C-alpha positions in Angstrom: 0.0 0.0 0.0 1.3 3.4 -1.0 1.1 6.6 1.1 2.6 9.7 -0.3 3.2 12.6 2.0 5.7 15.2 3.1 5.7 17.6 6.0 3.5 20.6 5.2 4.2 22.2 8.5 4.7 21.4 12.1 1.2 20.0 12.5 1.6 17.4 9.8 3.4 14.2 10.5 5.6 12.7 7.8 4.1 9.4 6.5 6.0 6.3 5.3 5.9 5.8 1.5 4.7 2.2 1.7 3.1 0.0 4.3 1.8 -3.6 4.3 -1.9 -4.1 3.6 -2.2 -5.8 7.0 -1.2 -2.5 8.6 -4.1 -0.5 7.1 -5.4 0.5 10.5 -2.0 1.2 12.0 -0.6 4.5 13.0 2.3 5.2 10.6 5.5 6.6 11.8 8.4 7.3 9.5 11.9 6.7 10.9 13.8 6.5 7.6 13.1 7.6 4.0 13.5 5.2 1.1 15.6 2.1 0.8 19.3 2.1 1.6 19.9 -1.2 -0.3 17.9 -0.2 -3.4 19.5 -2.8 -5.7 16.8 -5.5 -6.1 16.0 -6.0 -9.8 12.4 -6.8 -9.1 11.8 -3.6 -7.0 13.1 -0.1 -7.5 9.8 1.1 -6.1 11.0 3.9 -3.9 12.7 5.8 -6.8 9.6 5.1 -8.8 7.5 6.8 -6.2 9.8 9.8 -5.9 12.2 8.7 -3.1 15.4 8.0 -5.0 17.7 8.6 -2.0 17.9 7.1 1.4 18.0 9.3 4.5 17.5 9.0 8.2 15.2 11.2 10.2 16.4 12.7 13.6 15.0 11.3 16.8 13.5 14.7 17.6 11.6 14.8 14.3 10.2 11.3 14.9 9.2 12.1 18.5 7.5 15.2 17.3 5.5 13.2 14.8 4.5 10.7 17.5 3.2 13.6 19.6 1.1 14.8 16.7 -0.2 11.3 15.9 -1.2 10.8 19.5 -3.5 13.8 19.0 -4.7 12.8 15.6 -5.2 9.1 16.4 -5.8 8.9 20.2 -7.5 5.4 19.8 -4.9 3.9 17.6 -3.9 0.4 18.8 -1.2 -0.6 16.3 1.8 1.2 14.9 4.0 0.6 11.9 7.5 2.0 11.6 8.8 2.8 8.0 10.3 3.1 5.4 11.9 0.0 3.9 14.4 -0.7 6.8 13.9 1.6 9.7 16.5 -0.3 11.7 19.1 1.6 9.7 18.4 4.5 12.1 20.4 2.4 14.6 19.3 -0.1 17.2 19.7 2.2 20.2 17.8 5.0 18.5 15.1 2.6 17.3 14.6 1.3 20.8 14.5 4.8 22.3 11.8 5.8 19.7 9.9 2.5 20.4 10.0 3.2 24.1 8.9 6.8 23.7 6.0 5.6 21.5 4.8 3.2 24.1 5.1 5.8 26.8 3.0 8.2 24.7 0.4 5.9 23.0 -0.9 2.7 24.7 -0.4 0.6 21.5 -1.0 -3.1 21.5 1.3 -3.9 18.6 4.4 -2.4 17.0 5.6 -3.6 13.6 8.2 -2.7 11.0 9.8 -3.8 7.8 13.4 -5.1 8.1 16.1 -6.4 5.8 17.4 -9.8 6.6 21.0 -8.6 6.1 20.5 -5.7 8.6 19.2 -8.1 11.3 22.1 -10.4 10.6 24.5 -7.5 11.1 23.1 -6.3 14.4 23.0 -9.9 15.9 20.8 -11.9 18.2 21.4 -9.8 21.4 20.3 -6.6 19.6 17.2 -8.5 18.3 16.4 -9.2 22.0 16.8 -5.5 22.7 14.3 -4.7 20.0 11.8 -7.1 21.6 12.3 -5.5 25.0 11.7 -2.1 23.6 8.3 -3.2 22.4 8.7 -4.5 18.8 6.2 -7.2 18.3 6.4 -8.2 14.6 8.8 -7.9 11.7 7.8 -8.0 8.0 10.6 -9.7 6.1 11.0 -9.9 2.3 11.7 -13.5 1.9 10.7 -13.2 -1.8 12.2 -16.7 -2.7 13.8 -19.6 -0.9 16.0 -20.4 -4.0 19.5 -19.0 -3.7 20.0 -18.7 -7.4 16.8 -16.6 -7.8 17.8 -14.4 -4.9 21.3 -13.9 -6.3 19.9 -13.0 -9.8 17.6 -10.4 -8.3 20.4 -9.0 -6.1 18.4 -9.4 -3.0 21.5 -9.4 -0.8 20.5 -12.5 1.3 20.6 -16.3 1.2 18.1 -18.8 2.5 20.5 -19.6 5.3 20.6 -16.0 6.3 16.8 -16.0 6.4 16.6 -19.1 8.5 19.1 -17.8 11.1 17.4 -14.4 11.4 13.9 -15.9 11.6 15.1 -18.1 14.5 16.6 -15.1 16.3 13.3 -13.2 16.0 11.2 -16.1 17.2 13.6 -16.8 20.2 13.1 -13.1 21.1 9.3 -13.4 21.0 9.0 -11.3 17.8 6.5 -12.5 15.2 7.8 -13.3 11.8 5.9 -12.3 8.6 7.4 -13.5 5.3 6.6 -12.0 1.9 6.8 -14.3 -1.1 6.8 -13.1 -4.7 5.1 -15.3 -7.3 6.8 -15.0 -10.7 10.2 -14.2 -9.3 11.8 -17.2 -11.0 10.2 -16.4 -14.4 9.1 -19.2 -16.7 12.6 -20.8 -16.6 13.1 -21.3 -12.9 9.7 -21.2 -11.3 9.8 -24.8 -9.9 13.1 -24.2 -8.2 11.8 -20.8 -6.9 8.7 -22.3 -5.3 10.4 -25.6 -4.1 13.1 -23.6 -2.3 10.4 -21.3 -0.9 8.2 -24.0 0.6 11.3 -25.9 2.0 12.5 -22.7 3.8 9.0 -22.0 5.1 8.6 -25.6 6.4 12.0 -25.2 8.1 11.3 -21.9 9.8 7.5 -22.0 10.4 7.0 -18.2 10.4 3.9 -16.7 12.0 2.7 -15.4 8.6 3.3 -16.0 4.9 1.9 -13.2 2.7 1.8 -13.8 -1.1 2.4 -11.1 -3.7 2.9 -11.3 -7.5 5.8 -9.7 -9.3 4.8 -6.3 -10.6 6.6 -5.1 -13.7 5.7 -1.4 -13.9 6.9 1.0 -16.5 8.2 0.1 -20.0 5.4 2.0 -21.8 2.7 1.3 -19.2 1.9 5.0 -19.0 2.7 5.2 -15.3 4.8 8.2 -14.2 8.2 7.5 -12.7 11.1 5.2 -13.3 10.5 1.7 -14.7 11.1 -1.6 -12.9 14.9 -2.4 -13.1 14.0 -5.9 -14.2 12.9 -4.6 -17.6 16.5 -4.3 -18.6 17.0 -8.0 -18.1 13.8 -8.9 -19.9 14.8 -6.8 -22.9 18.2 -8.4 -22.8 16.8 -11.9 -22.7 18.1 -13.0 -19.3 14.7 -13.1 -17.7 11.6 -14.6 -19.2 8.5 -13.3 -17.2 6.0 -15.7 -15.8 2.6 -15.8 -17.5 -0.6 -15.1 -15.4 -1.6 -18.8 -15.5 1.9 -19.7 -14.4 1.6 -17.6 -11.2 -1.6 -19.5 -10.3 0.2 -22.8 -10.9 3.0 -21.5 -8.6 0.5 -20.8 -5.9 -0.8 -24.3 -6.2 2.7 -25.8 -6.1 3.5 -23.7 -3.0 0.5 -24.8 -1.1 0.9 -28.4 -2.1 4.5 -28.4 -0.8 3.8 -26.6 2.5 3.5 -28.6 5.7 0.5 -28.2 8.1 2.3 -25.4 10.1 1.0 -23.0 12.7 1.3 -20.3 10.1 -1.3 -18.0 8.7 -1.1 -18.0 4.9 -2.7 -15.1 3.0 -2.9 -13.8 -0.6 -3.7 -10.4 1.0 -3.0 -8.1 -1.9 -5.2 -7.1 -4.8 -2.6 -8.1 -7.4 -3.1 -11.8 -6.6 -5.1 -13.6 -9.2 -6.5 -16.1 -6.6 -6.9 -14.8 -3.1 -6.9 -17.5 -0.4 -6.3 -17.2 3.3 -6.2 -19.5 6.3 -4.1 -21.4 8.7 -1.9 -24.0 7.1 -2.5 -26.4 9.9 -6.3 -26.5 9.4 -7.1 -24.8 6.1 -4.4 -25.8 3.6 -6.5 -28.4 1.8 -9.4 -26.0 1.5 -7.1 -23.4 0.0 -5.7 -25.9 -2.4 -9.2 -26.9 -3.5 -10.0 -23.2 -4.1 -7.0 -22.8 -6.4 -7.9 -26.1 -8.2 -11.5 -24.9 -8.6 -10.3 -21.7 -10.3 -8.1 -23.8 -12.7 -11.1 -25.8 -13.8 -12.7 -22.7 -15.2 -12.7 -22.4 -18.9 -9.6 -20.7 -20.5 -11.8 -17.9 -21.6 -13.0 -17.3 -18.1 -9.5 -17.5 -16.6 -8.1 -15.1 -19.2 -10.9 -12.6 -18.6 -10.1 -12.8 -14.8 -6.4 -12.1 -15.4 -7.2 -9.1 -17.5 -9.7 -7.8 -14.9 -7.2 -8.1 -12.0 -4.4 -6.5 -14.0 -1.2 -5.4 -12.2 -0.8 -3.0 -9.3 1.2 -2.4 -6.2 
């Protein structure tokens, strides 16, 4: 979900550029601007949305926004810290802000995005500090469990790194929310992409798995802003994009390979062609049946559905 906004004066808090759909009710607090890594071939979304450079806000600016948000949203129960990796503000500063937030607003849940490489760098003791400061949930871009896919897309992480960080978070009592991108392996490596993904999820048993579909914006689409970096590889022939039907087959293959975990699985974004949700432990077979039911529709019906859904962030 996109939120564009800049300070228009002292009475207007600065809003993160993007937040997860699951945080739609949350108070949004911006700690950093943009993405410091900003190299992923499938992304480039912050420059596309007008935030080409990474920067860190001061602790006074953030505290001032929290004071304003306390007035604007006095009944808010959940808070999301942005942008892409707010831990880049520094663990000590992050914890001070989290503690100030909880002393100002009686929130029940505090969440944020985080890069796996950042968490790996700060280490398990710092992760425990984050938990003690009041961080309850971390949204991690798993994207794929296949090392070759991750390397091609310049994600800056490996499946082993994800497994280690997920364990640290769980040991600290912080919920883990994985994001998976259907289509990330293209038509040539989709089976390896999905098999690696369900193997890693089965190994780590995160609290949430949230499904997205690769969004190839730009390249004559009429949308303002820079194009998705992956278009360069597509035009050069090193990436063959997955077709709409292929992403539904990927969803089926993923669900079929997942164990009955204590994990909430959700296609909770409008760009998913088939939107299923439920606990893997109790609802996996029902979700599989729903995907299979869609695939029994006529080709004409399926193609009309793909066109109607389209692509969006």
